[in-house]
TORKOL-4160 file (C-alpha; in steps of 0.2 Angstrom, whole numbers, padded with zeros to 4 digits, m for minus):
172
<pt num="1" X="m0032" Y="0167" Z="0007"/>
<pt num="2" X="m0032" Y="0155" Z="m0004"/>
<pt num="3" X="m0023" Y="0138" Z="m0006"/>
<pt num="4" X="m0008" Y="0134" Z="m0016"/>
<pt num="5" X="0001" Y="0119" Z="m0021"/>
<pt num="6" X="0020" Y="0120" Z="m0021"/>
<pt num="7" X="0030" Y="0106" Z="m0031"/>
<pt num="8" X="0050" Y="0104" Z="m0027"/>
<pt num="9" X="0060" Y="0095" Z="m0039"/>
<pt num="10" X="0075" Y="0088" Z="m0029"/>
<pt num="11" X="0088" Y="0080" Z="m0039"/>
<pt num="12" X="0094" Y="0067" Z="m0024"/>
<pt num="13" X="0084" Y="0059" Z="m0011"/>
<pt num="14" X="0093" Y="0065" Z="0001"/>
<pt num="15" X="0092" Y="0084" Z="0000"/>
<pt num="16" X="0073" Y="0080" Z="0001"/>
<pt num="17" X="0073" Y="0070" Z="0017"/>
<pt num="18" X="0082" Y="0084" Z="0026"/>
<pt num="19" X="0069" Y="0095" Z="0020"/>
<pt num="20" X="0053" Y="0085" Z="0024"/>
<pt num="21" X="0060" Y="0083" Z="0040"/>
<pt num="22" X="0062" Y="0103" Z="0043"/>
<pt num="23" X="0048" Y="0105" Z="0034"/>
<pt num="24" X="0039" Y="0095" Z="0049"/>
<pt num="25" X="0050" Y="0100" Z="0061"/>
<pt num="26" X="0041" Y="0117" Z="0059"/>
<pt num="27" X="0024" Y="0111" Z="0057"/>
<pt num="28" X="0022" Y="0111" Z="0038"/>
<pt num="29" X="0013" Y="0095" Z="0032"/>
<pt num="30" X="0020" Y="0088" Z="0017"/>
<pt num="31" X="0006" Y="0080" Z="0006"/>
<pt num="32" X="0014" Y="0069" Z="m0005"/>
<pt num="33" X="0032" Y="0063" Z="m0013"/>
<pt num="34" X="0034" Y="0056" Z="m0029"/>
<pt num="35" X="0051" Y="0046" Z="m0032"/>
<pt num="36" X="0058" Y="0035" Z="m0047"/>
<pt num="37" X="0061" Y="0020" Z="m0033"/>
<pt num="38" X="0055" Y="0019" Z="m0015"/>
<pt num="39" X="0064" Y="0030" Z="m0003"/>
<pt num="40" X="0068" Y="0020" Z="0014"/>
<pt num="41" X="0058" Y="0028" Z="0029"/>
<pt num="42" X="0050" Y="0044" Z="0019"/>
<pt num="43" X="0033" Y="0038" Z="0027"/>
<pt num="44" X="0037" Y="0041" Z="0043"/>
<pt num="45" X="0046" Y="0058" Z="0039"/>
<pt num="46" X="0031" Y="0065" Z="0029"/>
<pt num="47" X="0017" Y="0058" Z="0046"/>
<pt num="48" X="0010" Y="0043" Z="0032"/>
<pt num="49" X="m0001" Y="0033" Z="0044"/>
<pt num="50" X="0003" Y="0013" Z="0044"/>
<pt num="51" X="m0006" Y="0004" Z="0033"/>
<pt num="52" X="m0022" Y="m0007" Z="0038"/>
<pt num="53" X="m0019" Y="m0018" Z="0024"/>
<pt num="54" X="m0011" Y="m0033" Z="0034"/>
<pt num="55" X="m0029" Y="m0035" Z="0043"/>
<pt num="56" X="m0038" Y="m0037" Z="0024"/>
<pt num="57" X="m0024" Y="m0049" Z="0022"/>
<pt num="58" X="m0030" Y="m0057" Z="0037"/>
<pt num="59" X="m0048" Y="m0058" Z="0034"/>
<pt num="60" X="m0045" Y="m0064" Z="0016"/>
<pt num="61" X="m0033" Y="m0079" Z="0023"/>
<pt num="62" X="m0047" Y="m0085" Z="0035"/>
<pt num="63" X="m0062" Y="m0084" Z="0025"/>
<pt num="64" X="m0050" Y="m0093" Z="0013"/>
<pt num="65" X="m0049" Y="m0105" Z="0026"/>
<pt num="66" X="m0067" Y="m0106" Z="0032"/>
<pt num="67" X="m0073" Y="m0108" Z="0014"/>
<pt num="68" X="m0057" Y="m0122" Z="0011"/>
<pt num="69" X="m0065" Y="m0132" Z="0026"/>
<pt num="70" X="m0081" Y="m0130" Z="0021"/>
<pt num="71" X="m0078" Y="m0137" Z="0004"/>
<pt num="72" X="m0068" Y="m0154" Z="0009"/>
<pt num="73" X="m0082" Y="m0157" Z="0023"/>
<pt num="74" X="m0093" Y="m0155" Z="0009"/>
<pt num="75" X="m0085" Y="m0166" Z="m0004"/>
<pt num="76" X="m0076" Y="m0178" Z="0008"/>
<pt num="77" X="m0091" Y="m0179" Z="0022"/>
<pt num="78" X="m0106" Y="m0176" Z="0017"/>
<pt num="79" X="m0108" Y="m0177" Z="m0001"/>
<pt num="80" X="m0097" Y="m0192" Z="m0009"/>
<pt num="81" X="m0090" Y="m0200" Z="0007"/>
<pt num="82" X="m0075" Y="m0212" Z="m0001"/>
<pt num="83" X="m0064" Y="m0223" Z="0007"/>
<pt num="84" X="m0047" Y="m0218" Z="0003"/>
<pt num="85" X="m0031" Y="m0228" Z="0010"/>
<pt num="86" X="m0042" Y="m0234" Z="0027"/>
<pt num="87" X="m0045" Y="m0215" Z="0031"/>
<pt num="88" X="m0062" Y="m0213" Z="0040"/>
<pt num="89" X="m0075" Y="m0205" Z="0029"/>
<pt num="90" X="m0090" Y="m0202" Z="0044"/>
<pt num="91" X="m0082" Y="m0186" Z="0052"/>
<pt num="92" X="m0071" Y="m0172" Z="0046"/>
<pt num="93" X="m0062" Y="m0171" Z="0064"/>
<pt num="94" X="m0054" Y="m0189" Z="0060"/>
<pt num="95" X="m0048" Y="m0181" Z="0042"/>
<pt num="96" X="m0038" Y="m0166" Z="0049"/>
<pt num="97" X="m0022" Y="m0171" Z="0046"/>
<pt num="98" X="m0025" Y="m0175" Z="0028"/>
<pt num="99" X="m0034" Y="m0159" Z="0027"/>
<pt num="100" X="m0023" Y="m0147" Z="0032"/>
<pt num="101" X="m0011" Y="m0144" Z="0016"/>
<pt num="102" X="m0029" Y="m0139" Z="0008"/>
<pt num="103" X="m0034" Y="m0128" Z="0019"/>
<pt num="104" X="m0018" Y="m0120" Z="0020"/>
<pt num="105" X="m0019" Y="m0118" Z="m0002"/>
<pt num="106" X="m0035" Y="m0111" Z="0001"/>
<pt num="107" X="m0030" Y="m0099" Z="0013"/>
<pt num="108" X="m0017" Y="m0093" Z="0002"/>
<pt num="109" X="m0026" Y="m0092" Z="m0012"/>
<pt num="110" X="m0040" Y="m0082" Z="m0005"/>
<pt num="111" X="m0026" Y="m0070" Z="0003"/>
<pt num="112" X="m0016" Y="m0068" Z="m0013"/>
<pt num="113" X="m0032" Y="m0064" Z="m0023"/>
<pt num="114" X="m0037" Y="m0053" Z="m0011"/>
<pt num="115" X="m0025" Y="m0042" Z="m0010"/>
<pt num="116" X="m0022" Y="m0040" Z="m0027"/>
<pt num="117" X="m0040" Y="m0035" Z="m0029"/>
<pt num="118" X="m0038" Y="m0023" Z="m0014"/>
<pt num="119" X="m0023" Y="m0015" Z="m0020"/>
<pt num="120" X="m0028" Y="m0011" Z="m0040"/>
<pt num="121" X="m0046" Y="m0006" Z="m0031"/>
<pt num="122" X="m0036" Y="0005" Z="m0017"/>
<pt num="123" X="m0024" Y="0013" Z="m0030"/>
<pt num="124" X="m0035" Y="0014" Z="m0043"/>
<pt num="125" X="m0026" Y="0004" Z="m0054"/>
<pt num="126" X="m0039" Y="m0001" Z="m0066"/>
<pt num="127" X="m0040" Y="0002" Z="m0087"/>
<pt num="128" X="m0043" Y="0021" Z="m0092"/>
<pt num="129" X="m0036" Y="0028" Z="m0074"/>
<pt num="130" X="m0027" Y="0043" Z="m0077"/>
<pt num="131" X="m0010" Y="0044" Z="m0070"/>
<pt num="132" X="m0008" Y="0056" Z="m0054"/>
<pt num="133" X="0011" Y="0060" Z="m0056"/>
<pt num="134" X="0011" Y="0077" Z="m0060"/>
<pt num="135" X="0027" Y="0078" Z="m0066"/>
<pt num="136" X="0033" Y="0063" Z="m0077"/>
<pt num="137" X="0051" Y="0065" Z="m0073"/>
<pt num="138" X="0047" Y="0058" Z="m0059"/>
<pt num="139" X="0048" Y="0042" Z="m0066"/>
<pt num="140" X="0063" Y="0044" Z="m0072"/>
<pt num="141" X="0078" Y="0053" Z="m0061"/>
<pt num="142" X="0069" Y="0067" Z="m0051"/>
<pt num="143" X="0061" Y="0067" Z="m0035"/>
<pt num="144" X="0046" Y="0078" Z="m0030"/>
<pt num="145" X="0038" Y="0085" Z="m0015"/>
<pt num="146" X="0020" Y="0092" Z="m0014"/>
<pt num="147" X="0014" Y="0106" Z="m0002"/>
<pt num="148" X="m0002" Y="0112" Z="0000"/>
<pt num="149" X="0000" Y="0128" Z="0011"/>
<pt num="150" X="m0010" Y="0145" Z="0013"/>
<pt num="151" X="m0003" Y="0159" Z="0003"/>
<pt num="152" X="0004" Y="0170" Z="0018"/>
<pt num="153" X="0015" Y="0156" Z="0022"/>
<pt num="154" X="0023" Y="0153" Z="0002"/>
<pt num="155" X="0038" Y="0164" Z="0005"/>
<pt num="156" X="0044" Y="0154" Z="0022"/>
<pt num="157" X="0042" Y="0139" Z="0015"/>
<pt num="158" X="0050" Y="0142" Z="m0002"/>
<pt num="159" X="0065" Y="0149" Z="0008"/>
<pt num="160" X="0066" Y="0133" Z="0016"/>
<pt num="161" X="0064" Y="0122" Z="m0001"/>
<pt num="162" X="0077" Y="0135" Z="m0007"/>
<pt num="163" X="0091" Y="0131" Z="0008"/>
<pt num="164" X="0086" Y="0113" Z="0007"/>
<pt num="165" X="0093" Y="0108" Z="m0012"/>
<pt num="166" X="0077" Y="0111" Z="m0021"/>
<pt num="167" X="0082" Y="0114" Z="m0041"/>
<pt num="168" X="0066" Y="0118" Z="m0045"/>
<pt num="169" X="0049" Y="0125" Z="m0038"/>
<pt num="170" X="0033" Y="0127" Z="m0046"/>
<pt num="171" X="0017" Y="0133" Z="m0039"/>
<pt num="172" X="0001" Y="0126" Z="m0043"/>
Protein backbone atom coordinates (compact mmCIF):
# COMPACT_ATOMS: atom_id res chain seq x y z
CA UNK A 1 0.00 0.00 0.00
CA UNK A 2 1.24 3.46 -0.86
CA UNK A 3 1.17 6.54 1.28
CA UNK A 4 -1.22 9.33 0.39
CA UNK A 5 -1.45 12.92 1.58
CA UNK A 6 -4.87 14.32 2.49
CA UNK A 7 -5.50 18.08 2.50
CA UNK A 8 -8.66 19.01 4.41
CA UNK A 9 -9.84 22.62 4.02
CA UNK A 10 -11.88 24.28 6.79
CA UNK A 11 -13.67 27.62 6.94
CA UNK A 12 -13.12 28.12 10.69
CA UNK A 13 -10.53 27.06 13.28
CA UNK A 14 -12.96 25.53 15.80
CA UNK A 15 -14.07 22.60 13.59
CA UNK A 16 -10.42 22.05 12.64
CA UNK A 17 -9.42 21.82 16.33
CA UNK A 18 -12.26 19.41 17.07
CA UNK A 19 -11.42 17.19 14.12
CA UNK A 20 -7.72 17.21 15.02
CA UNK A 21 -8.58 16.05 18.56
CA UNK A 22 -10.78 13.28 17.14
CA UNK A 23 -8.07 12.12 14.74
CA UNK A 24 -5.39 12.12 17.46
CA UNK A 25 -7.65 10.18 19.85
CA UNK A 26 -7.99 7.47 17.19
CA UNK A 27 -4.21 7.31 16.68
CA UNK A 28 -4.09 9.17 13.36
CA UNK A 29 -1.17 11.60 13.12
CA UNK A 30 -1.79 15.09 11.76
CA UNK A 31 1.32 16.18 9.88
CA UNK A 32 0.71 19.94 9.73
CA UNK A 33 -1.88 22.70 9.96
CA UNK A 34 -1.85 25.86 7.84
CA UNK A 35 -3.86 28.89 8.97
CA UNK A 36 -4.06 32.62 8.25
CA UNK A 37 -3.31 33.40 11.92
CA UNK A 38 -1.84 31.50 14.88
CA UNK A 39 -4.28 29.09 16.52
CA UNK A 40 -3.80 28.98 20.28
CA UNK A 41 -3.25 25.42 21.53
CA UNK A 42 -2.97 23.71 18.15
CA UNK A 43 0.57 22.48 18.85
CA UNK A 44 -0.46 20.28 21.75
CA UNK A 45 -3.55 19.07 19.88
CA UNK A 46 -1.65 17.83 16.81
CA UNK A 47 1.34 16.59 18.82
CA UNK A 48 4.07 19.07 17.94
CA UNK A 49 6.92 18.72 20.46
CA UNK A 50 8.11 21.71 22.48
CA UNK A 51 10.79 23.79 20.83
CA UNK A 52 14.38 23.96 22.06
CA UNK A 53 14.79 27.56 20.92
CA UNK A 54 15.06 28.83 24.53
CA UNK A 55 18.22 26.79 24.97
CA UNK A 56 19.71 28.50 21.93
CA UNK A 57 18.75 31.92 23.33
CA UNK A 58 20.47 31.10 26.61
CA UNK A 59 23.64 29.95 24.85
CA UNK A 60 23.70 33.08 22.66
CA UNK A 61 23.19 35.28 25.74
CA UNK A 62 25.98 33.60 27.69
CA UNK A 63 28.25 33.96 24.66
CA UNK A 64 27.42 37.68 24.48
CA UNK A 65 28.09 38.19 28.19
CA UNK A 66 31.43 36.37 27.94
CA UNK A 67 32.51 38.29 24.85
CA UNK A 68 31.42 41.60 26.41
CA UNK A 69 33.34 40.86 29.60
CA UNK A 70 36.43 39.86 27.64
CA UNK A 71 36.17 43.02 25.53
CA UNK A 72 35.88 45.28 28.61
CA UNK A 73 38.74 43.55 30.39
CA UNK A 74 40.98 43.85 27.34
CA UNK A 75 40.12 47.49 26.58
CA UNK A 76 39.88 48.94 30.10
CA UNK A 77 42.37 46.84 32.09
CA UNK A 78 44.91 45.15 29.82
CA UNK A 79 45.40 47.30 26.73
CA UNK A 80 44.79 50.91 27.76
CA UNK A 81 44.16 51.34 31.51
CA UNK A 82 42.77 54.80 32.10
CA UNK A 83 41.71 56.46 35.34
CA UNK A 84 38.12 57.55 34.68
CA UNK A 85 36.39 59.21 37.60
CA UNK A 86 38.79 57.73 40.15
CA UNK A 87 37.88 54.12 39.30
CA UNK A 88 40.79 51.71 39.71
CA UNK A 89 42.15 50.44 36.39
CA UNK A 90 44.36 47.60 37.59
CA UNK A 91 41.75 44.88 38.32
CA UNK A 92 38.51 43.92 36.58
CA UNK A 93 36.69 42.83 39.75
CA UNK A 94 36.99 46.33 41.21
CA UNK A 95 35.07 47.79 38.23
CA UNK A 96 32.30 45.19 37.88
CA UNK A 97 29.45 47.55 38.93
CA UNK A 98 30.45 49.99 36.18
CA UNK A 99 30.57 47.19 33.60
CA UNK A 100 27.14 45.64 34.33
CA UNK A 101 25.21 47.78 31.78
CA UNK A 102 27.71 46.95 29.03
CA UNK A 103 27.56 43.25 29.90
CA UNK A 104 23.75 43.34 29.76
CA UNK A 105 23.74 45.09 26.39
CA UNK A 106 26.23 42.61 24.92
CA UNK A 107 24.08 39.75 26.22
CA UNK A 108 20.94 41.14 24.60
CA UNK A 109 22.75 42.00 21.36
CA UNK A 110 24.17 38.50 20.85
CA UNK A 111 20.97 36.75 21.94
CA UNK A 112 18.79 38.83 19.61
CA UNK A 113 21.04 38.47 16.58
CA UNK A 114 21.59 34.78 17.22
CA UNK A 115 17.84 34.16 17.53
CA UNK A 116 17.09 36.00 14.27
CA UNK A 117 19.73 34.05 12.39
CA UNK A 118 18.57 30.77 13.94
CA UNK A 119 14.95 31.52 13.03
CA UNK A 120 15.81 32.33 9.42
CA UNK A 121 17.96 29.23 8.99
CA UNK A 122 15.60 26.87 10.84
CA UNK A 123 12.49 27.98 8.95
CA UNK A 124 14.50 28.38 5.73
CA UNK A 125 13.43 32.00 5.20
CA UNK A 126 16.27 32.81 2.86
CA UNK A 127 16.16 34.63 -0.49
CA UNK A 128 15.03 32.32 -3.29
CA UNK A 129 13.43 29.70 -1.05
CA UNK A 130 10.15 28.22 -2.29
CA UNK A 131 7.04 28.61 -0.13
CA UNK A 132 5.95 25.37 1.57
CA UNK A 133 2.30 26.35 1.69
CA UNK A 134 0.28 23.86 -0.40
CA UNK A 135 -2.77 26.12 -0.81
CA UNK A 136 -2.46 29.93 -1.06
CA UNK A 137 -5.97 30.41 0.37
CA UNK A 138 -4.60 29.53 3.82
CA UNK A 139 -2.88 32.91 3.94
CA UNK A 140 -6.23 34.66 3.49
CA UNK A 141 -9.30 32.97 5.01
CA UNK A 142 -9.04 29.15 4.91
CA UNK A 143 -7.57 26.60 7.31
CA UNK A 144 -5.89 23.39 6.13
CA UNK A 145 -5.01 20.16 7.89
CA UNK A 146 -2.43 17.89 6.23
CA UNK A 147 -2.53 14.15 7.00
CA UNK A 148 -0.18 11.48 5.67
CA UNK A 149 -1.68 8.00 5.79
CA UNK A 150 -1.85 4.60 4.11
CA UNK A 151 -4.31 3.97 1.29
CA UNK A 152 -6.27 1.49 3.47
CA UNK A 153 -7.36 4.04 6.11
CA UNK A 154 -8.32 6.72 3.57
CA UNK A 155 -12.10 6.17 3.78
CA UNK A 156 -12.11 6.18 7.61
CA UNK A 157 -10.16 9.45 7.72
CA UNK A 158 -12.35 11.00 5.04
CA UNK A 159 -15.51 10.21 7.03
CA UNK A 160 -13.98 11.76 10.18
CA UNK A 161 -12.98 14.88 8.22
CA UNK A 162 -16.43 15.23 6.61
CA UNK A 163 -18.25 14.80 9.93
CA UNK A 164 -15.83 17.31 11.51
CA UNK A 165 -16.82 20.07 9.09
CA UNK A 166 -14.23 19.97 6.29
CA UNK A 167 -15.48 21.99 3.34
CA UNK A 168 -13.02 20.42 0.85
CA UNK A 169 -10.84 17.29 0.84
CA UNK A 170 -8.01 16.84 -1.68
CA UNK A 171 -5.64 13.92 -2.18
CA UNK A 172 -2.02 14.23 -3.27
